[in-house]
N, C-alpha and C positions, 0 to 999 in steps of 0.2 A: 466530912458529908459534901459543903457548897462547891468545892472543886469537883466533887465525883458529877454533879448536878451539869456541870457546863458540856462536858462532851454530849451526853445522851442527847440536847437539847439542839444541836445543827443537824442528829443522825436521824430523828423525827421530821426535822423539817425536809429534810432532802427525800426520804420517806412517803411526806406528805406529798410532796409535788413531784413525783414519780407516780402512785397512785392516782394523781386529781391529771395527769398529765392525757392520757387518751381521752375523757370525758373534754378534754379542752381542745383539743386536739379535732375528735368530732364533730364539737359546737364551730370551729374556727372554719372547717370546709364547706359551711351552710351560711357563713360571713353577711354576705349579700347576695342578693339573688341573681342567679345566672339567668342569662337572656335566653338561653335554646341549649338542647341535649349538651352539644361539644363544650360548652361552658363549663356545663354541669360535670361533665366527665373529667375535666382537667382537673376541677376541683379535686374530687372522687378520689383521685389517685394519690393525693395528698394525704388520706388516711394514714393513722398508724399503722391498724393492724390490715389483716389480709379480708376481715369480717368487715369490721368500719365500712373498706372500700365495697366488698361485696353489698351491702347495707346500702350504702351513698348510690353506685353504678342502680340498685333497684330502685331506689327515689326519684333517679334523673330520668327512667323509663316511664315513670308513671306521669311524669310532670311532664313531659315532654314529647311528642308523637313523632315529630317532623326531625327529618335530620339536614344538616348543614349542605350543601351543592357547593361543588365547588368555585364553579361560575358562576354564582351567585343563586338567593336564594334557597327553597328550601323542599323535598321530598319526602309524602309519604307511601309509607310501603303498607299495603293490603294484604295479607297473607291469605286471605281467603280466596281473594280473585290472585292471586300470585299477581301482583300488579303495582303498581308504582305510580302518585299520583302528584303534581306539579301543587304544591302550597304557595301563601304566600310569606306565610311565617310560622314558629316553630310548631303550633300547633293550627290545625285545619278552623277555617272560622266555620260559624254555622251555612252558610251558603255554601261553601268546599264540602261538608261534611254532609248535605244532600242531595250534592253529586256525584258522591263517593257513592254514599247509599242505594241512588237512581241507576249506576252505574253496575251492583252488586247485583239487582231485581233482572237488571237484563242479563245476565251474565248467568242468573239462575236460569230464567228464560231460555238461553240459548243453551244450556248445557240440560235440561230436560228435554227440548227439541232433538238435540242431539242423539240423546238416552233414544227416544222414540222411535228414532230415523233408523238407528244400530238394531235396534230389537226386530223391526218389521224385514229388513236387510236379511238377519241370523234367521226367521221364520222361514221365509224367499228359498233360503241355500237349503232348510236343513227338507221346504218340500220338492226342491227339485232333485236331493238326495235320494227322499224316498223313492218320486217316477223313476229312478231309471234302478235304482234297487228292484223297483215293482218289475219294468223292461226287464231286465235281464233275467230275468228267475223265470220268463214265460218262454212257451216252450215256441219252436218257428211255427209260425203256420204257411202250409203249401199252397198257392197258389191254386186257385178252378182253374179247371181250362177251360179256353175261349174259345168257342163256334169262331171258325173264319169263315167270311163274308164272301166267300168266292163263292162257294158251294149251294147254294139252296135249293139246287132242282135235285141234288141225289140227295140230299136230305127231306124234300118231300114224296120222292119215290119210295124212299127206307120209310117212310111214317106212310103211303099207301102201302104199302105189301104187310107190315105191322096189322095195320087195322083189317086189311084183305083175314090175313092168317089165325087174328083174334076172333072174327065172327063165322068164321067159316070149318063148319064139323069137316074133317080129314073122311076122303076116297066118297063122298056128295058130288052128284050131278051137277048142281048150281057150280058148285068150287071148280071142279072138273073141269070146265064145259070150255070157259078161256084158253085153259093152256091148249086143249084137243082140237078146237078152231082154228088157232094159230099154227100148231103144225100141218092140220090138213091144207090150210094157205098156204106154208112152205114148202110141201108136198106136191103138190097143186104146180106151182112155180119151177118147181123141177122138172116135172116131166112134161108139161106142156109147156112150159114161159108165159111169160105175161101178157096179160089181154091187149096192151099197147103194144107188143113189137107183132101178133095178129094183125092186129086194126094194118099195119103198115105194111107188111107182105101180100093184103089184100089189096 
């Protein structure tokens, strides 16, 4: 019985070491405090399993907001503004965070003004299109005839004749007398000649 127990003890020890290895490895990646995200990510790469690696990288993202720049210093990317900011350390200081927040407020104001201007331009475009549609649907207007400026005497004579014809009854002596007297004077001129020619003869 004693000889059978000895092989079981080494096997149990090996199994125990294997079971404890993932937890020891998970604890070792955080054995010293990393100074920035890059150092933290390098330590997370040494995790034993894929799940441990993913969990470690999630903790790195939560701990460090900035990313190391090749030229030195750090940069912080604000996805709300789609913009990066230079910062001194791996995380923004209170002053740097205040500046980032102020820039975000200005970003929202610019966005609001741009939206208002775009809406106003779209409304003007709609009004212009509506006016053009109304103009196309209107029938063509024929211009009224304009009186020629060089015929005032003919117009005046025509108006007198119209007025006389309006107020004179047909076949009345008062309306026919002017025509008759004009014809008589024309007949005298034809028969006897004008008085001016008679005076010259005498």
